[in-house]
C-alpha positions in Angstrom: 46.1 -12.4 1.9 46.2 -15.3 4.2 43.3 -17.2 5.1 42.8 -20.4 7.7 43.1 -23.8 6.3 39.2 -24.5 6.8 38.6 -21.8 4.8 40.9 -22.4 2.0 39.5 -26.4 1.3 36.9 -25.4 -0.9 36.7 -22.5 -3.7 33.2 -21.6 -4.4 31.6 -25.1 -4.5 34.8 -27.1 -5.9 36.2 -30.1 -4.4 39.1 -29.9 -2.5 41.3 -31.6 -5.6 41.4 -30.7 -8.8 41.6 -34.2 -10.0 39.2 -35.6 -7.9 36.6 -33.6 -9.8 38.0 -34.7 -13.0 37.8 -38.3 -12.3 34.5 -38.0 -11.1 33.7 -36.4 -14.5 35.4 -39.2 -16.7 33.2 -41.7 -14.3 29.8 -39.7 -15.3 30.8 -39.5 -18.7 30.8 -35.4 -18.3 34.1 -34.3 -19.3 34.4 -32.7 -22.5 37.1 -32.5 -24.4 36.6 -28.9 -25.6 36.7 -27.8 -22.3 40.1 -28.7 -21.8 41.2 -27.3 -25.0 39.1 -23.9 -23.8 40.9 -24.4 -20.4 44.3 -24.5 -22.0 43.8 -21.8 -24.0 42.5 -19.2 -21.4 44.8 -20.5 -18.6 47.8 -19.8 -21.1 46.7 -16.5 -22.0 46.3 -15.4 -18.3 49.7 -16.6 -17.4 51.1 -14.3 -20.0 49.0 -11.5 -18.8 50.9 -11.8 -15.7 54.2 -13.3 -16.9 54.6 -10.3 -19.5 55.6 -7.9 -16.6 58.4 -9.7 -16.1 59.4 -9.8 -19.9 58.9 -13.6 -20.7 55.9 -15.6 -21.4 54.8 -19.5 -22.2 53.5 -21.0 -25.3 52.8 -24.2 -24.2 51.4 -24.5 -20.6 52.0 -28.3 -20.1 55.6 -27.8 -21.2 56.9 -24.4 -20.5 56.0 -25.1 -16.6 57.7 -28.5 -16.6 61.2 -27.3 -15.3 59.1 -25.3 -12.7 61.1 -21.9 -13.4 58.5 -19.9 -15.0 56.0 -21.2 -12.5 58.1 -19.8 -10.0 58.2 -16.7 -11.8 54.6 -16.8 -12.3 53.9 -16.9 -8.5 56.2 -14.2 -7.7 54.5 -11.8 -10.1 50.8 -12.3 -8.9 51.7 -12.7 -5.2 54.3 -9.8 -5.1 56.6 -12.2 -2.7 59.8 -13.7 -3.4 60.3 -17.6 -3.7 63.3 -19.6 -2.6 66.4 -19.3 -5.0 65.6 -22.0 -7.9 67.8 -25.1 -9.0 69.5 -24.1 -12.1 70.4 -27.9 -13.2 68.6 -29.4 -15.9 68.3 -33.0 -14.5 64.8 -34.3 -13.5 65.3 -34.0 -9.9 66.1 -30.1 -10.4 62.8 -29.6 -12.0 60.9 -31.7 -9.4 62.3 -29.4 -6.4 61.9 -26.0 -8.3 58.1 -27.6 -8.9 58.1 -28.5 -5.0 59.1 -24.8 -4.3 56.2 -23.6 -5.8 54.0 -26.0 -4.6 55.1 -25.5 -1.3 54.3 -21.6 -1.9 51.0 -22.2 -3.1 50.2 -24.5 0.1 51.6 -21.9 2.5 48.6 -19.7 1.1 46.2 -21.9 2.9 45.3 -24.2 -0.2 45.4 -28.0 -0.1 46.9 -29.6 -3.3 45.0 -32.8 -3.1 46.3 -35.4 -6.2 48.7 -32.8 -7.6 52.3 -33.8 -7.0 55.4 -32.1 -8.7 56.1 -35.6 -10.9 52.9 -35.0 -13.0 53.8 -31.6 -13.6 57.6 -32.4 -14.6 56.2 -35.1 -16.8 54.0 -32.5 -18.6 50.3 -34.0 -17.4 48.1 -31.5 -19.1 45.1 -32.2 -16.6 47.2 -31.8 -13.6 48.9 -28.7 -14.8 45.4 -27.4 -15.9 44.4 -28.1 -12.4 47.2 -26.6 -10.5 46.6 -23.2 -12.7 43.0 -23.0 -11.9 43.6 -23.5 -7.9 46.2 -20.7 -8.6 43.6 -18.6 -10.3 40.9 -19.4 -8.0 43.7 -18.5 -4.8 44.9 -15.2 -6.5 42.1 -13.8 -8.7 38.8 -14.7 -7.5 39.1 -15.5 -3.8 39.4 -12.0 -2.9 36.3 -11.1 -4.7 33.2 -10.5 -2.2 29.9 -8.9 -2.9 27.6 -9.1 0.4 29.3 -11.6 2.2 28.8 -14.3 -0.5 31.5 -16.9 -1.7 33.7 -15.8 -4.2 31.9 -17.7 -7.2 28.5 -16.7 -6.1 30.0 -12.9 -5.3 31.2 -12.5 -8.8 28.1 -14.0 -10.1 26.0 -11.5 -8.3 28.4 -9.2 -9.5 27.8 -9.7 -13.1 24.0 -9.8 -12.6 23.6 -6.1 -10.9 26.2 -4.8 -13.5 24.2 -6.6 -16.6 20.6 -6.0 -15.1 19.5 -3.0 -17.1 20.7 -4.4 -20.6 18.4 -5.9 -22.9 18.6 -9.4 -23.9 21.2 -10.1 -21.0 20.3 -12.6 -18.3 23.4 -13.8 -16.4 22.5 -17.1 -14.5 25.8 -19.0 -15.0 29.2 -19.1 -16.5 28.7 -20.8 -19.4 25.6 -20.7 -21.4 24.6 -16.8 -20.2 27.9 -15.9 -22.0 27.7 -17.6 -25.2 26.4 -14.6 -27.3 28.6 -12.0 -26.2 26.1 -9.4 -24.9 26.9 -9.8 -21.3 30.6 -9.1 -22.1 29.5 -6.2 -24.2 27.5 -5.1 -21.2 30.1 -5.2 -18.7 32.5 -3.3 -20.3 29.7 -0.7 -21.4 28.4 -0.2 -18.0 31.7 1.2 -16.8 33.1 2.3 -20.1 30.1 3.3 -22.1 32.3 5.4 -24.5 33.9 2.2 -25.9 31.0 0.5 -27.1 28.0 1.2 -28.8 25.7 -1.3 -26.9 22.5 -0.1 -29.0 24.0 -1.5 -32.2 24.4 -5.2 -30.7 22.2 -8.1 -31.7 21.6 -11.1 -29.9 21.7 -12.9 -33.4 25.0 -12.1 -33.9 27.3 -13.8 -31.3 30.5 -14.2 -33.3 30.5 -10.2 -33.9 29.4 -9.5 -30.2 32.5 -12.0 -28.7 34.9 -10.2 -31.1 33.9 -6.9 -30.1 34.3 -7.4 -26.3 37.7 -9.1 -26.7 39.1 -6.7 -28.9 38.0 -3.6 -26.9 39.0 -5.4 -23.8 42.4 -5.8 -24.9 42.9 -2.7 -26.7 41.6 -0.4 -24.2 41.4 -2.4 -20.7 44.5 -4.5 -21.1 42.7 -7.8 -21.0 44.4 -10.3 -23.2 42.1 -12.5 -25.5 41.7 -15.5 -23.3 38.6 -17.2 -25.2 37.9 -18.4 -28.8 34.8 -16.8 -30.1 34.5 -20.0 -32.3 34.6 -22.4 -29.1 32.2 -20.6 -27.3 29.6 -20.6 -29.8 30.4 -24.3 -31.1 30.6 -25.6 -27.4 27.6 -26.9 -26.7 28.4 -25.8 -22.8 31.2 -23.6 -22.6 33.9 -24.5 -19.7 32.9 -22.6 -16.8 36.4 -22.1 -15.7 37.8 -20.4 -18.3 34.7 -18.0 -18.6 35.2 -17.4 -14.7 39.1 -16.7 -15.1 38.2 -14.4 -18.1 35.4 -12.4 -16.1 37.8 -12.1 -13.1 40.0 -10.0 -15.1 36.9 -7.8 -15.8 36.2 -7.5 -12.1 39.7 -6.5 -11.4 39.9 -4.1 -14.2 36.8 -2.4 -13.2 37.7 -2.5 -9.4 37.4 1.3 -9.0 34.1 1.3 -10.3 33.4 -1.3 -7.9 34.3 1.2 -4.9 32.1 3.5 -6.1 29.2 0.9 -6.1 30.0 0.3 -2.5 29.6 3.7 -1.6 26.6 3.9 -3.5 25.3 0.9 -1.8 25.9 2.6 1.7 24.3 5.6 0.9 21.4 4.0 -0.5 21.2 1.9 2.8 21.4 5.5 4.5 18.8 7.0 2.6 16.1 4.0 2.4 16.5 4.4 6.6 15.9 8.2 6.3 13.4 7.8 4.2 11.5 4.9 6.1 11.8 7.3 9.1 10.1 10.2 7.4 7.1 8.3 6.0 6.7 6.8 9.7 6.8 10.3 10.7 4.6 11.4 8.5 1.9 8.4 9.3 2.1 9.2 12.6 1.5 13.0 12.4 -1.5 11.8 9.9 -2.9 9.5 12.5 -2.5 11.3 15.4 -4.2 14.4 13.6 -7.1 12.1 12.8 -7.6 10.6 16.2 -7.4 14.1 17.9 -9.8 15.6 15.5 -12.4 12.4 16.4 -11.7 13.1 20.1 -12.5 17.1 19.6 -15.6 16.1 17.6 -16.9 13.5 20.2 -16.5 15.7 23.1 -19.1 18.3 22.5 -21.6 15.7 22.0 -20.4 13.8 25.1 -20.4 17.1 27.3 -23.6 17.8 25.9 -26.5 17.4 28.8 -29.6 18.7 26.8 -32.8 16.6 26.3 -36.0 17.2 25.0 -37.2 16.5 28.7 -38.8 13.3 27.7 -38.0 9.6 28.6 -38.5 8.4 25.1 -35.9 11.0 23.7 -33.5 9.9 26.9 -33.4 6.5 25.9 -33.1 7.0 22.3 -29.7 9.1 23.4 -28.8 5.9 25.6 -29.0 3.7 22.5 -27.0 6.3 20.6 -24.5 6.0 23.3 -24.3 2.4 23.2 -23.9 2.5 19.6 -20.9 4.5 19.8 -19.4 2.3 22.3 -20.0 -0.9 19.9 -19.0 0.7 16.6 -17.5 3.7 16.6 -15.1 3.5 19.8 -13.5 0.3 19.1 -11.9 1.3 15.6 -10.3 4.3 17.3 -9.0 2.3 20.4 -6.9 0.2 17.7 -5.9 3.4 16.2 -4.4 4.8 19.1 -2.5 1.5 20.0 -1.3 1.6 16.4 -0.4 5.2 17.0 1.7 4.2 20.0 3.5 1.1 18.4 4.5 3.4 15.3 6.1 5.9 17.7 7.8 3.6 19.7 8.9 1.4 16.3 10.1 5.0 14.8 12.3 5.9 18.0 13.8 2.3 18.2 14.7 3.0 14.5 16.0 6.2 14.9 18.3 5.6 18.1 19.6 2.3 15.9 20.5 4.5 12.8 22.1 7.0 15.1 19.6 9.5 14.4 18.2 12.4 16.7 14.9 11.4 18.5 11.5 12.2 16.7 9.4 15.2 18.2 6.0 15.4 17.2 4.6 18.7 16.5 2.9 20.6 19.5 -0.1 19.4 20.4 0.7 15.8 18.8 2.9 14.4 21.1 2.1 10.8 22.9 1.7 12.4 26.2 -1.3 15.0 24.5 -2.8 12.1 22.8 -3.2 10.2 26.1 -4.3 13.5 27.7 -7.1 13.6 25.2 -8.0 10.1 25.4 -8.2 10.2 29.5 -10.3 13.1 28.7 -12.5 11.6 26.4 -12.9 8.2 28.8 -13.7 10.9 31.7 -16.3 12.4 29.6 -17.9 9.0 28.5 -18.5 8.1 32.5 -20.1 11.4 33.0 -22.1 11.0 30.1 -23.3 7.7 30.9 -23.9 8.5 34.8 -25.8 11.6 33.5 -28.2 9.7 31.3 -28.9 7.0 33.8 -29.5 9.8 36.3 -31.7 11.7 34.0 -33.9 8.5 32.9 -34.4 8.3 36.7 -35.6 12.1 37.2 -37.5 11.6 33.7 -39.3 8.4 35.3 -40.3 9.8 38.4 -41.5 12.9 36.6 -43.6 10.7 34.2 -45.1 8.9 37.5 -45.8 12.5 39.2 -47.5 13.6 36.3 -50.1 11.0 36.0 -50.3 10.9 39.8 -51.3 14.8 39.4 -53.6 14.2 37.0 -55.5 11.3 38.6 -56.0 13.3 42.0 -56.5 16.4 39.7 -59.4 14.6 38.0 -60.8 12.9 40.9 -60.5 16.6 42.5 -62.4 18.0 39.6 -65.0 15.6 39.4 -65.8 16.3 43.2 -66.0 20.1 42.7 -68.0 20.3 40.0 -71.3 21.9 40.6 -70.1 22.7 44.4 -70.0 26.5 43.7 -73.3 26.6 42.1 -74.5 25.0 45.0 -73.4 27.1 47.3 -74.6 30.3 45.8 -78.2 28.9 45.4 -80.9 30.6 47.5 -83.1 27.7 47.5 -83.4 27.8 51.3 -85.5 31.1 51.3 -88.4 29.2 50.0 -88.2 25.8 51.9 -90.4 25.0 55.1 -88.7 24.8 58.2 -87.8 21.2 58.1 -86.2 21.8 54.6 -84.3 24.8 56.1 -83.0 22.5 59.0 -81.9 19.8 56.2 -80.6 22.6 54.2 -78.1 23.2 57.6 -77.3 19.7 58.3 -76.6 19.0 54.7 -74.4 22.4 54.6 -72.5 20.8 57.7 -72.0 17.5 56.0 -70.8 19.5 53.2 -68.2 21.3 55.3 -67.1 18.0 56.5 -66.7 16.5 53.4 -64.9 20.0 52.2 -62.4 19.6 55.3 -62.0 16.1 54.2 -60.7 17.2 50.5 -58.3 19.4 52.3 -55.6 16.8 52.2 -55.9 16.1 48.5 -55.9 19.4 47.4 -52.4 20.2 49.3 -51.2 16.7 47.7 -52.2 18.4 44.1 -50.0 21.4 45.1 -47.0 19.3 46.7 -47.2 17.1 43.5 -47.2 20.3 41.2 -44.2 21.8 43.3 -42.1 18.8 43.0 -42.7 18.8 39.1 -41.7 22.3 38.9 -38.3 21.5 40.9 -37.5 18.7 38.5 -38.1 20.8 35.6 -41.0 18.8 34.2 -41.3 19.5 30.4 -45.2 20.4 30.5 -45.0 22.2 34.0 -46.9 25.4 32.5 -50.0 23.4 31.9 -49.7 21.6 35.2 -49.1 24.6 37.1 -52.2 26.4 35.2 -54.1 23.6 36.5 -53.0 23.4 39.8 -53.7 27.5 39.9 -57.4 26.9 38.8 -57.7 24.0 41.5 -56.4 26.6 44.4 -58.2 29.4 43.4 -61.6 27.2 42.8 -60.8 25.9 46.4 -60.3 29.5 47.8 -63.5 30.5 46.6 -65.4 27.2 48.0 -63.9 28.2 51.3 -65.7 31.4 51.1 -68.8 30.3 49.6 -69.3 27.9 52.4 -68.5 30.3 54.9 -71.4 32.3 53.7 -73.7 29.9 53.0 -73.1 28.9 56.8 -73.7 32.4 57.9 -77.1 32.5 56.0 -78.2 29.1 57.4 -77.5 30.0 60.9 -79.7 33.0 60.5 -82.4 30.5 59.4 -81.6 28.5 62.1 -84.1 30.3 64.6 -86.9 29.4 62.1 -85.9 25.9 60.9 -85.8 23.4 63.7 -87.1 20.0 62.1 -84.9 17.8 61.5 -84.5 13.9 60.2 -82.1 12.4 62.5 -82.0 9.3 60.1 -80.8 11.2 57.1 -78.3 13.1 59.2 -77.0 10.1 60.6 -76.5 8.4 57.4 -75.0 11.9 55.9 -72.4 11.3 59.1 -71.8 8.2 58.6 -71.6 8.0 54.8 -69.4 11.0 53.9 -66.4 9.4 55.4 -67.2 6.2 54.5 -67.4 7.3 51.2 -64.3 9.3 51.4 -62.7 6.0 52.5 -64.1 4.4 49.4 -62.5 7.0 47.3 -59.1 6.8 48.8 -59.2 3.3 48.9 -60.1 3.3 44.9 -57.5 5.8 44.5 -54.7 3.6 46.4 -56.0 0.5 44.4 -55.3 2.1 41.2 -52.4 4.3 42.4 -49.3 3.8 40.5 -45.8 2.7 42.1 -42.0 2.4 41.3 -40.2 -0.1 43.1 -36.4 -1.6 42.4 -36.1 -4.5 44.6 -37.8 -7.4 45.8 -37.9 -6.0 49.3 -39.8 -3.0 48.2 -42.3 -5.2 46.4 -42.5 -7.3 49.2 -43.5 -4.5 51.6 -46.3 -3.3 49.4 -47.9 -6.6 49.4 -48.0 -6.7 53.1 -49.3 -3.3 53.1 -51.8 -4.8 50.5 -52.2 -7.6 52.6 -53.1 -5.8 56.1 -55.8 -3.7 53.9 -57.6 -6.7 52.6 -57.8 -7.7 56.4 -59.9 -4.3 57.1 -62.4 -5.2 54.6 -64.5 -7.3 57.2 -65.4 -4.2 59.0 -65.9 -2.1 56.0 -68.6 -4.5 55.2 -70.2 -4.2 58.4 -70.1 -0.2 58.0 -71.4 -0.6 54.8 -74.0 -2.7 55.8 -75.2 -0.5 58.6 -75.3 2.6 56.3 -77.4 1.2 53.9 -79.7 -0.2 56.7 -80.0 3.4 57.7 -81.4 4.2 54.0 -83.6 1.1 54.5 -85.1 2.8 57.5 -85.9 6.0 56.2 -87.9 4.1 53.5 -89.8 2.4 55.8 -90.7 5.5 57.8 -91.5 7.6 54.7 -93.8 5.0 53.5 -95.2 4.5 57.0 -95.9 8.2 57.6 -96.0 9.4 53.9 -93.9 12.3 54.3 -93.7 14.5 51.2 -90.2 14.3 50.0 -89.2 12.3 52.9 -86.7 10.2 51.0 -84.9 12.9 49.9 -81.9 13.3 52.2 -81.3 16.9 52.9 -77.9 16.6 54.3 -75.7 14.7 51.9 -76.0 14.3 48.2 -74.8 10.3 48.6 -77.0 7.6 47.9 -76.9 4.1 48.8 -77.2 3.4 45.1 -73.6 5.4 44.8 -71.8 3.6 47.7 -73.1 0.4 46.4 -71.4 1.3 43.0 -68.4 2.3 44.7 -68.0 -0.5 46.7 -68.5 -2.8 44.1 -65.6 -1.2 42.5 -63.6 -1.5 45.6 -64.3 -5.3 45.9 -63.2 -5.8 42.2 -60.0 -3.3 42.2 -58.7 -6.0 45.2 -58.0 -9.2 42.9 -57.0 -6.8 40.2 -54.4 -4.9 42.5 -53.1 -8.4 43.6 -52.2 -9.3 39.9 -50.5 -6.2 39.4 -48.3 -6.6 42.6 -47.9 -10.3 41.7 -46.6 -9.1 38.0 -44.3 -6.6 39.7 -42.8 -9.3 41.9 -41.9 -11.5 39.0 -40.3 -8.5 37.4 -38.1 -7.7 40.5 -37.4 -11.6 40.8 -36.3 -11.4 36.9 -34.2 -8.5 37.9 -32.6 -9.9 40.7 -31.7 -13.1 38.6 -30.3 -10.5 36.0 -28.1 -8.9 38.8 -27.1 -12.4 39.9 -25.9 -13.6 36.2 -24.0 -10.0 35.8 -22.2 -10.4 39.3 -21.3 -14.0 38.4 -19.8 -13.2 34.9 -18.1 -9.9 35.9 -17.0 -11.7 39.1 -15.0 -14.4 36.7 -14.1 -11.8 34.1 -12.5 -9.1 36.3 -9.9 -11.0 38.1 -9.3 -12.9 35.1 -8.2 -9.5 33.5 -6.2 -8.3 36.6 -4.1 -11.8 36.1 -3.5 -10.9 32.6 -2.5 -7.5 33.2 -0.1 -9.0 36.2 1.2 -11.7 33.6 2.0 -9.2 30.7 3.6 -6.7 33.1 6.1 -9.7 34.4 6.8 -10.4 31.1 7.6 -6.7 30.2 10.2 -7.0 33.1 12.2 -9.4 31.0 11.8 -11.8 33.9 11.1 -15.0 32.0 13.5 -16.3 29.4 14.8 -14.7 26.1 13.4 -11.9 24.1 11.9 -14.7 22.0 10.3 -16.7 24.7 9.1 -13.2 26.1 7.7 -12.3 22.3 6.2 -16.0 22.1 4.3 -15.7 25.1 3.3 -12.3 24.9 2.0 -13.9 21.3 0.3 -16.5 23.3 -1.4 -14.1 25.3 -2.9 -12.1 23.1 -4.2 -14.9 21.2 -5.5 -15.9 24.3 -7.1 -12.6 25.2 -8.8 -12.4 21.8 -10.4 -15.8 22.2 -11.6 -14.5 25.7 -13.5 -11.7 24.0 -16.7 -13.6 23.4 -17.0 -13.6 27.4 -17.0 -9.8 27.4 -19.4 -9.7 24.5 -21.5 -12.1 26.7 -21.0 -9.8 29.8 -22.2 -6.5 27.5 -25.6 -8.5 26.1 -26.1 -9.0 30.2 -25.2 -5.7 30.9 -28.0 -4.0 28.0 -30.8 -6.6 29.3 -29.7 -5.1 33.2 -30.1 -1.5 31.6 -33.4 -2.4 29.9 -35.0 -3.8 33.0 -34.0 0.0 34.7 -31.5 -2.1 37.3 -29.1 1.0 38.8 -27.4 -1.1 41.4 -25.9 -4.4 42.1 -25.0 -5.5 45.8 -23.5 -9.0 44.1 -20.5 -7.5 42.4 -18.0 -4.8 42.9 -17.6 -4.5 39.2 -19.2 -2.4 36.7 -19.6 -2.6 33.1 -17.5 0.4 32.7 -14.5 -0.5 34.8 -14.7 -3.9 32.9 -14.4 -1.9 29.4 -11.6 0.1 30.5 -9.8 -3.0 32.1 -10.4 -4.8 29.0 -9.1 -1.9 26.8 -5.7 -1.6 29.1 -5.1 -5.0 28.8 -5.2 -4.7 25.0 -3.2 -2.0 24.8 -0.6 -3.2 27.6 0.0 -6.3 25.5 0.4 -4.6 22.0 2.6 -2.0 24.0 4.8 -4.8 25.4 4.7 -6.6 22.0 6.1 -3.8 20.6 8.8 -3.4 23.3 9.9 -6.8 23.0 10.3 -6.2 19.4 12.2 -3.3 19.7 14.9 -5.2 21.8 14.7 -8.0 19.6 15.7 -5.5 17.0 18.2 -3.5 19.1 20.0 -6.9 20.2 20.1 -8.2 16.3 21.3 -4.8 14.6 24.0 -4.4 17.4 25.2 -7.7 17.4 24.7 -8.0 21.6 24.3 -11.5 22.6 21.6 -13.0 24.6 23.9 -13.0 27.8 24.3 -9.4 27.4 21.0 -8.6 27.2 19.9 -10.6 30.2 22.5 -9.2 32.1 21.4 -5.3 31.2 17.9 -6.3 32.1 19.0 -8.1 35.2 20.9 -5.1 36.6 18.1 -2.5 35.5 15.2 -4.6 37.2 17.4 -5.0 40.2 17.5 -1.3 40.6 14.0 -0.8 39.6 12.8 -1.4 42.9 9.1 -0.1 42.3 9.1 -2.1 39.1 7.9 1.0 37.2 10.1 0.0 34.1 12.1 3.3 34.4 15.3 4.4 36.8 15.5 8.0 38.5 19.2 9.3 38.0 21.0 8.0 40.8 19.5 4.5 40.2 20.8 4.8 36.5 24.1 5.3 38.2 24.1 2.5 40.7 22.9 0.4 37.6 25.8 1.3 35.3 28.4 0.9 37.9 27.0 -2.5 38.6 27.4 -3.5 34.6 31.3 -2.2 35.1 30.7 1.3 33.7 33.2 3.5 35.9 32.2 6.8 37.0 34.0 8.8 39.4 32.8 10.4 42.4 34.8 13.9 41.7 33.9 16.5 39.5 35.0 14.8 36.1 32.9 11.8 37.2 29.9 14.1 37.7 30.3 16.0 34.4 30.5 12.5 32.8 27.3 11.1 34.2 25.5 14.4 33.4 26.8 13.7 29.5 25.2 10.5 29.8 21.8 11.6 31.0 21.9 14.0 28.3 21.9 11.0 25.7 19.6 8.5 27.7 17.3 11.5 28.8 17.4 14.0 25.9 13.8 15.6 27.3 15.1 15.8 30.8 12.0 13.8 32.0 13.6 12.6 34.9 13.7 9.3 34.4 15.2 6.4 32.1 13.5 3.6 30.3 14.9 0.4 29.8 14.8 0.9 25.9 17.1 4.2 26.4 19.6 2.5 29.0 19.8 -0.6 26.3 20.5 1.6 23.5 23.3 3.5 25.4 25.0 0.4 26.5 24.8 -1.1 22.7 25.9 1.8 21.7 29.0 1.7 24.0 30.2 -1.6 22.2 29.0 -1.5 18.8 29.8 0.6 15.7 27.2 2.5 13.5 27.0 4.5 10.2 28.2 8.1 10.7 27.9 11.5 9.0 31.6 11.2 8.3 31.4 7.9 6.4 28.2 8.8 4.5 30.6 11.7 3.4 33.3 9.6 2.2 31.0 7.9 0.3 29.6 10.5 -1.6 33.3 11.7 -1.8 34.2 8.7 -3.8 31.0 9.1 -6.1 32.3 12.6 -6.7 35.6 11.8 -7.7 37.6 13.2 -4.7 35.5 16.6 -5.6 34.0 18.7 -2.8 30.8 18.7 -4.4 28.9 16.2 -6.8 26.5 16.9 -9.9 22.7 15.7 -10.3 24.0 13.5 -13.3 26.6 11.8 -11.1 23.9 10.7 -8.6 21.6 9.8 -11.1 24.2 7.4 -12.7 25.6 5.8 -9.5 22.0 5.7 -7.5 18.8 4.0 -7.9 16.2 6.6 -9.6 14.0 7.2 -6.5 17.0 7.8 -4.4 18.7 9.9 -6.6 15.9 12.1 -7.2 15.6 12.3 -3.2 19.4 13.6 -2.9 18.6 15.7 -5.9 15.5 17.4 -4.2 16.8 18.0 -0.8 20.6 18.6 -1.3 21.7 22.1 -0.9 23.6 24.1 -3.5 27.6 23.9 -3.1 28.5 27.7 -2.1 32.2 27.5 -2.3 32.7 27.5 -6.3 32.3 25.0 -8.7 30.0 24.6 -11.8 26.6 25.8 -12.2 24.1 22.9 -10.3 27.0 21.7 -7.9 25.5 20.2 -4.6 27.0 19.9 -1.4 26.9 16.6 -0.3 28.6 17.4 3.1 25.8 19.8 4.5 23.1 17.2 3.4 25.1 14.2 5.2 25.6 16.0 8.2 21.8 16.8 8.3 21.0 13.1 8.1 22.6 12.6 11.4 20.8 15.9 13.2 24.3 17.6 13.3 23.0 20.4 11.2 19.2 21.5 9.8 18.5 20.2 6.2 
């Protein structure tokens, strides 16, 4: 096999010229005479192993090659080529001419012979002769050894390490000390021919016996002559590396057939390892998908539930539970969903790269199914949060209405207490005329008061009706109390009419009236009602949500305080009437004159209520001021949230745009894109404290019962969704770029080709959706030089391409599918036929293979994998025969496994 001069300048770390190495060793004092002796014996035996094929041999290596005849014969035997005809003369120049022909032939094979001339060989220079023979051995016996693209020496050493790895007391690290005890030679023979040596009987303590056993067996059964002397190996501190390499290379070539089986086994191991990894990814995807979907199914009923205990405290607990869910329970599921998508994309990429059919998850576990379930979860979350907030507003109003109902009902019942007994009294029948007239006037005042209370009763009924409409949780008690009040009100009306009729009948007899009492009653009753209403208003509860609303209440309160001067004048006037009555009674000594027959109100009661009003006014001032401070604080919270949200929202949008631009492949090489994506990912995670700060502000906003914010278009929900979408987009784009790098490296395409493919794809992806329609794909293929005819055959070819890049008939083609198709058009991949050929080598050209052969040639886990999944061979064969052809085609989706 010919190779260029550049590759032949050095064999496995040896210098260009043997003599240069020898001179270097001499300078450093490292040249060992024992090595020269070992090389002479080993090289002589190696030459004779080839010369005997021509019926001759040598005895003394430095003498027998001096005339060049046997040297030329040796080269013809080992190369299989014919050298120029030798000179038959015995003169020195004839010998030099023959040796030069041999050296020229060696040089023609790409080998540089530095410092080795024909004169030294003819003169019998042992060092030069050994250097020349070593060069021949390197070129024709060792150079062609190749294991996993290593150099010849490294490949031969790795071959020895792999073959002897299972054997006790054998650790091959070099070609001198590792072979001194002979166990490595015995292990190599036993690995390929276990019938020749019983390795279990060998001992590391008997190196001479081990070496003789290996050399004798190799000479007798493997046709490998004894090239090494056991005594020399044992007694030399460091045996000659070249001698051992020469002898070991004979073992390698003797077992070359077994090496082919090992290569075949390596191919099968590679294929099976890929298949096992793909199956693991599929099982992990199914597990993650099932777990995520089960969690969504368990969570949805809770989010869809609209049941509460109809209390504000219960609703607030539900809101806290929802916050806990968003902070603790959902974030791990967001990461799980991203990992699920990443695993699915990685699996599909690995399946395409290994020429396997695309993975189709079980029904209901497709990526689209998971995305749909996730979308439903997000919709349910939004609806649940909106319902909670609206429910809290409803319950807050219910509590306010319930308190207002109780307050008004308490006042009304306090007013009606004893009214029925008073209206049913027959006291006027035993009174004098003056008393009767007083009773009539008193009744008229009562009617006036009764009419004034009509509004309060209607308000109580209206509040009860609203509590019923809003489904207040204690509506039964409210309805019962309202019913009692209304029923009593009806009875009071009827009793009032009957008493009025009785007093009218007695009016003909009773005429005297006290004008002052009447005036007091007429003026005191509305003033008393005003006092009652004012007290109610001053202690009335209120709900506001803005500074404008509380400012309106404060303005109304200021206007009310402006009327207190007139009210004080009215109060003084009413009290003056009482004083006039007292003066007249005292002056005229009227029995019972101090008692006002027209009203039950007294100056003392009016004074008490007026004092209450004067005390409640400053209290109301304090309440309104506190509410103003609260609304100012709420306004500050709105501005804080808006300021932060107005910065975070555009930042998320900019990051999304940048990630999308990188994902379109518009910015540098794939490594640059991946680096920038990693930088964006780190930047996004570094930005998370801003989101957490916004969450804290948002929590304060909700705790402050703030339901709207005119300073920002962003809500916490939209920012959460944007943040989650940004994280998902970055992870998905990183995964896509990594898969493209994996595709590029595994398929051997260049960065320029990948850039050309991406540029063509982006050119026809006008809407920047990351996918192409069929007609856009056809134009893109034509742009990269793919010929598609416009006739019927061209359409059939295009449909075949669509079946490859869009196997699920989605109607569009992603860039990964387009890249996979373009790389498959120009690269080679493992095929089912190659795997079948590899199994055929392991089976010894039989159409079936046995479990014993699989366990002998493959690693244990992959051998058991094949035995468990390989179907029985049904076309004859011994018991236990397995069908490796059906198994291989199933690996590539051509049949069912």
